[in-house]
C-alpha positions as semicolon CSV with decimal commas, in nm:
position;residue;x (nm);y (nm);z (nm)
1;M;0,000;0,000;0,000
2;H;0,281;0,237;0,094
3;K;0,461;0,148;-0,229
4;K;0,156;0,239;-0,439
5;L;0,117;0,565;-0,247
6;R;0,480;0,659;-0,308
7;K;0,439;0,578;-0,676
8;A;0,128;0,795;-0,696
9;L;0,308;1,083;-0,525
10;V;0,593;1,056;-0,775
11;Y;0,344;1,082;-1,062
12;I;0,178;1,383;-0,901
13;I;0,513;1,558;-0,852
14;L;0,611;1,488;-1,213
15;L;0,279;1,626;-1,333
16;I;0,331;1,944;-1,129
17;L;0,681;1,984;-1,272
18;V;0,547;1,943;-1,625
19;L;0,283;2,210;-1,558
20;I;0,545;2,447;-1,415
21;V;0,767;2,399;-1,719
22;A;0,468;2,456;-1,950
23;V;0,383;2,783;-1,773
24;W;0,751;2,885;-1,778
25;F;0,769;2,859;-2,155
26;S;0,421;2,991;-2,235
27;I;0,385;3,292;-2,005
28;D;0,588;3,521;-2,231
29;G;0,360;3,432;-2,522
30;I;0,049;3,494;-2,311
31;L;0,190;3,825;-2,193
32;R;0,278;3,933;-2,547
33;S;-0,078;3,858;-2,659
34;Q;-0,227;4,052;-2,366
35;I;-0,006;4,353;-2,436
36;Q;-0,111;4,360;-2,800
37;S;-0,482;4,338;-2,726
38;R;-0,480;4,601;-2,450
39;A;-0,268;4,849;-2,645
40;T;-0,488;4,799;-2,952
41;A;-0,798;4,870;-2,742
42;A;-0,647;5,184;-2,590
43;L;-0,510;5,328;-2,915
44;G;-0,799;5,229;-3,138
45;T;-0,561;5,096;-3,401
46;Q;-0,378;4,764;-3,448
47;T;-0,075;4,720;-3,223
48;T;0,173;4,432;-3,252
49;L;0,466;4,326;-3,035
50;A;0,749;4,099;-3,150
51;H;0,883;3,985;-2,812
52;A;0,799;4,002;-2,442
53;N;1,016;3,856;-2,168
54;L;0,931;3,847;-1,798
55;S;1,189;3,780;-1,528
56;I;1,005;3,688;-1,209
57;F;1,316;3,660;-0,995
58;G;1,463;3,982;-1,134
59;G;1,138;4,178;-1,124
60;S;1,188;4,303;-1,478
61;L;0,995;4,308;-1,803
62;A;1,158;4,349;-2,146
63;L;0,972;4,427;-2,468
64;S;1,097;4,469;-2,823
65;G;0,961;4,526;-3,170
66;L;0,650;4,730;-3,091
67;T;0,453;4,857;-3,393
68;V;0,139;5,072;-3,388
69;D;-0,047;5,103;-3,719
70;N;-0,134;5,445;-3,850
71;L;-0,486;5,586;-3,845
72;K;-0,699;5,557;-4,156
73;G;-0,644;5,828;-4,416
74;Y;-0,273;5,879;-4,352
75;P;-0,001;5,753;-4,589
76;D;0,258;5,595;-4,357
77;P;0,177;5,237;-4,255
78;H;0,281;5,296;-3,892
79;L;0,214;5,571;-3,641
80;L;0,504;5,459;-3,426
81;T;0,758;5,184;-3,374
82;M;0,979;5,108;-3,076
83;Q;1,303;4,914;-3,064
84;S;1,306;4,811;-2,698
85;C;1,170;4,881;-2,354
86;K;1,271;4,760;-2,009
87;A;1,070;4,806;-1,690
88;Q;1,143;4,736;-1,323
89;V;0,822;4,615;-1,162
90;S;0,737;4,563;-0,795
91;L;0,613;4,205;-0,816
92;H;0,394;4,207;-0,505
93;S;0,199;4,501;-0,650
94;L;0,077;4,279;-0,934
95;L;-0,175;4,131;-0,691
96;T;-0,307;4,474;-0,590
97;N;-0,520;4,734;-0,769
98;T;-0,217;4,951;-0,846
99;V;0,090;4,820;-1,025
100;V;0,409;4,988;-0,901
101;I;0,675;5,050;-1,166
102;K;1,010;5,179;-1,043
103;L;1,171;5,261;-1,376
104;I;1,084;5,242;-1,746
105;N;1,358;5,273;-2,009
106;I;1,240;5,319;-2,369
107;T;1,494;5,310;-2,651
108;G;1,456;5,385;-3,021
109;L;1,105;5,525;-3,039
110;H;1,017;5,641;-3,392
111;I;0,700;5,841;-3,459
112;S;0,570;5,916;-3,810
113;M;0,374;6,240;-3,810
114;D;0,163;6,263;-4,124
115;Q;0,010;6,596;-4,221
116;N;-0,319;6,636;-4,406
117;G;-0,387;7,005;-4,442
118;L;-0,371;7,140;-4,086
119;S;-0,476;6,808;-3,934
120;N;-0,236;6,525;-3,857
121;N;-0,234;6,171;-3,722
122;L;-0,059;6,264;-3,397
123;M;-0,330;6,509;-3,291
124;A;-0,601;6,267;-3,405
125;E;-0,455;6,000;-3,175
126;I;-0,428;6,246;-2,886
127;N;-0,792;6,341;-2,933
128;H;-0,891;5,975;-2,932
129;L;-0,711;5,911;-2,602
130;N;-0,846;6,229;-2,447
131;N;-1,203;6,142;-2,544
132;Q;-1,158;5,788;-2,419
133;Q;-1,064;5,916;-2,074
134;S;-1,313;6,201;-2,057
135;S;-1,606;5,975;-2,145
136;A;-1,538;5,753;-1,842
137;A;-1,785;5,852;-1,569
138;T;-1,596;5,662;-1,297
139;P;-1,238;5,541;-1,245
140;T;-1,355;5,181;-1,274
141;P;-1,104;4,985;-1,484
142;T;-1,217;4,892;-1,833
143;K;-1,053;4,710;-2,118
144;G;-1,000;5,034;-2,304
145;S;-0,856;5,217;-2,005
146;G;-0,581;4,959;-1,968
147;G;-0,695;4,770;-1,657
148;K;-0,506;4,838;-1,335
149;A;-0,389;5,175;-1,213
150;L;-0,020;5,258;-1,247
151;A;0,223;5,419;-1,002
152;I;0,537;5,503;-1,199
153;T;0,846;5,655;-1,041
154;Q;1,038;5,746;-1,355
155;V;1,030;5,704;-1,732
156;V;1,343;5,766;-1,940
157;L;1,336;5,780;-2,321
158;H;1,652;5,748;-2,529
159;N;1,697;5,848;-2,895
160;T;1,339;5,938;-2,982
161;V;1,286;6,033;-3,346
162;V;0,987;6,220;-3,492
163;R;0,956;6,213;-3,870
164;M;0,710;6,458;-4,022
165;D;0,571;6,449;-4,376
166;A;0,454;6,803;-4,452
167;S;0,425;6,754;-4,828
168;L;0,048;6,800;-4,816
169;L;0,087;7,154;-4,686
170;P;0,077;7,436;-4,947
171;G;0,425;7,534;-5,059
172;Q;0,602;7,247;-4,885
173;K;0,837;7,012;-5,065
174;G;0,826;6,635;-5,034
175;V;1,135;6,618;-4,812
176;P;1,046;6,486;-4,463
177;I;1,146;6,678;-4,149
178;V;1,330;6,465;-3,893
179;I;1,362;6,568;-3,528
180;T;1,586;6,368;-3,292
181;I;1,560;6,400;-2,913
182;P;1,851;6,224;-2,736
183;Q;1,688;6,187;-2,393
184;M;1,371;6,280;-2,208
185;V;1,275;6,209;-1,846
186;L;0,936;6,189;-1,677
187;N;0,919;6,181;-1,298
188;Q;0,609;6,041;-1,127
189;P;0,351;6,099;-1,403
190;T;-0,012;6,148;-1,301
191;N;-0,342;6,147;-1,485
192;P;-0,423;6,503;-1,604
193;H;-0,795;6,428;-1,561
194;G;-0,759;6,363;-1,187
195;R;-0,831;5,991;-1,209
196;P;-0,597;5,700;-1,135
197;L;-0,326;5,677;-1,400
198;R;-0,396;5,404;-1,651
199;L;-0,275;5,313;-1,998
200;A;-0,479;5,569;-2,195
201;G;-0,390;5,851;-1,955
202;L;-0,017;5,793;-1,974
203;M;-0,031;5,753;-2,350
204;E;-0,215;6,084;-2,382
205;Q;0,050;6,261;-2,175
206;I;0,324;6,106;-2,384
207;L;0,178;6,202;-2,720
208;V;0,089;6,554;-2,601
209;Q;0,454;6,606;-2,515
210;V;0,558;6,474;-2,856
211;A;0,333;6,736;-3,011
212;K;0,472;7,007;-2,782
213;S;0,828;6,915;-2,876
214;V;0,736;6,937;-3,243
215;A;0,553;7,268;-3,190
216;N;0,863;7,421;-3,032
217;N;1,092;7,318;-3,316
218;P;1,163;7,601;-3,564
219;A;1,212;7,349;-3,848
220;I;0,839;7,276;-3,846
221;P;0,620;7,496;-4,071
222;A;0,459;7,782;-3,877
223;P;0,093;7,678;-3,942
224;V;0,162;7,330;-3,801
225;R;0,344;7,468;-3,497
226;A;0,055;7,704;-3,421
227;T;-0,203;7,427;-3,453
228;L;-0,007;7,185;-3,235
229;G;0,064;7,447;-2,970
230;T;-0,299;7,552;-2,936
231;A;-0,437;7,198;-2,936
232;T;-0,189;7,060;-2,684
233;A;-0,245;7,356;-2,452
234;I;-0,617;7,273;-2,444
235;I;-0,590;6,895;-2,421
236;G;-0,292;6,887;-2,188
237;S;-0,410;7,159;-1,951
238;G;-0,345;7,066;-1,590
239;A;-0,109;6,789;-1,691
240;G;0,192;6,953;-1,529
241;T;0,548;6,883;-1,643
242;L;0,539;6,562;-1,842
243;I;0,743;6,389;-2,111
244;H;0,724;6,292;-2,475
245;G;0,793;5,958;-2,629
246;T;0,590;5,639;-2,604
247;G;0,487;5,465;-2,290
248;A;0,224;5,268;-2,491
249;A;0,423;4,948;-2,505
250;V;0,545;4,973;-2,149
251;T;0,218;5,061;-1,985
252;G;0,031;4,811;-2,195
253;A;0,286;4,553;-2,088
254;V;0,262;4,631;-1,718
255;N;-0,117;4,647;-1,723
256;S;-0,126;4,313;-1,898
257;L;0,126;4,173;-1,653
258;G;-0,090;4,279;-1,362
259;H;-0,394;4,128;-1,532
260;L;-0,219;3,793;-1,573
261;F;-0,128;3,773;-1,205
262;S;-0,458;3,897;-1,069
263;P;-0,636;3,655;-0,833
264;G;-0,881;3,437;-1,021
265;N;-0,722;3,495;-1,361
266;K;-0,676;3,157;-1,526
267;A;-0,385;3,265;-1,740
268;G;-0,202;3,405;-1,439
269;S;-0,271;3,129;-1,187
270;G;0,052;2,947;-1,120
271;G;0,226;3,194;-1,348
272;T;0,562;3,207;-1,172
273;K;0,901;3,115;-1,295
């Protein structure tokens, strides 16, 4: 009897080990899928991610190959792309309502700013995010808002590039304008609408600061600078000192990460390495 019991225990232990190994190798794929779906919902346009890697023991999350499709009616296929992003996450916060992120490093963000008369895709995306937040009557998490609240200590962006096609403006040639910003830092970002900071809120802040950076650049045609300056002053009012760049991949990643490890979530149950 004892021999059969020992044999059964061995089988159970082996089964548990197999399940742990399966989770170990599949969690990155699950996380990548969650990031894509949540970022797509927040931005209102297709978002894809090439790789996502979670280090449970190290408390870090690495993303690479983020691509956000452009809005309809604009010539470039992508609104933005990102080479890589690394985040330091407080793991115990994944089981709470607010995910704590100590540091986010974003490298190689490229934004394509397409002009159509005095309208452009960047401002259209900012308006979408602003409307998405403003239409929420309560701070209750929704799929579009990015799930859990975020408490971020610092975001650092390296080598951000904004490429503007102003060829549709009267008198402008077909040569694109390229603006490179070596480094930008955001300390403790908050939601400009007074609600808990979620994915859409951080993304709005980010893109508003992209527009502000472009508006302050003398290489940009005067009509575009005036339009961007006025619009960002209205939309970003009360936002304080923010940043530019893209937190879309990072925040989408962290929100998704928190979702996976929430109590009762099937994908996240047992999801430790």
